[in-house]
N, C-alpha and C positions, 0 to 999 in steps of 0.2 A: 561459548556455545559449543556443544559437542558436534563434531564433524558428522557423525551418523545422523543426528537430528536434521542438519541442513541438507542431507542427501535425500530425505523423503518428505520434507516439509513443502507445503504448497501455499502457505499463508504468509503474506508480508504485511507489515504495518507501514503506514504513510502518515507522517505528521510534520508540522501542523497543517491543517486545512481550514480554510475560511468557511463560514456557514453558507456562502454562495455556491459551494461545490455540491453537485447532486450525484446520486448513484450513477445516472446515465453518463455524466461527465467523467467520472472515474473509470467506468467501463470503456468509454471511448479512448481515454488516454492509455490505460493499461492493456487494452485489447490489442494494441500494437505488438505486445510481447507474448501473447498466447490467449487461450480461452479463459475468460474470467467467469468463474462459477458463481461467486457471491461477493457482495460488497457490504460491509457493515460500517456504521459510524458510531463513534462514542464521543461524548463531550468531556472536556476538562472541567473539573469541579470549580476551579477559581477563574476560569476564562470563558465568558459567554460567547466571545467572538470567534473562538477557535475550537476545532475538534480534530480527532484523528480517525483514520480509516483502517480497516483490515480488508485486504483484497485476497480472495482465495482463487488460485489458479487450478487448472485441470492437472497440470504436471509440474514437478519440481524444477525442471530446466526452464520452464516459462517464468517461474517465480525468480530464479537466479538471474535470468535475462532482464527482468524488470528492475531488479536491484542494481545490476550493473549499469543500466541506462538512466534510471530515475533518481538514484541516491544523490543528493546535493543538487538536484534539478529544481525547477520552478513550476509551481502550479498556482494559478490565480494570484500572481505577484508575490508569493511566499516561497522561500527556499525550503525544500522539504527533505526529510530524512526517510529513507526506505530501507527496510531490512527484514530478515526473517522474524516472524512473530514467535515469541517464546511459548512453550507448551503450557 
């Protein structure tokens, strides 16, 4: 990943997520790190029970903070990966 991209990116991916997780739940969790502008969910083609999310923050430092605190963390019993979303 290019450093310049990570300096202005506000979107992070979160995976895996169970289908029990709602947009409000993600906003509640990630809202501790800054203003969440949008949350999107996408399904894996081969796994009906899991999905991934894209969380869009208002500012890059909020996105960085969420990665620092949530990567390798746990949501709804699953260990999650959190990082900058590729363009």
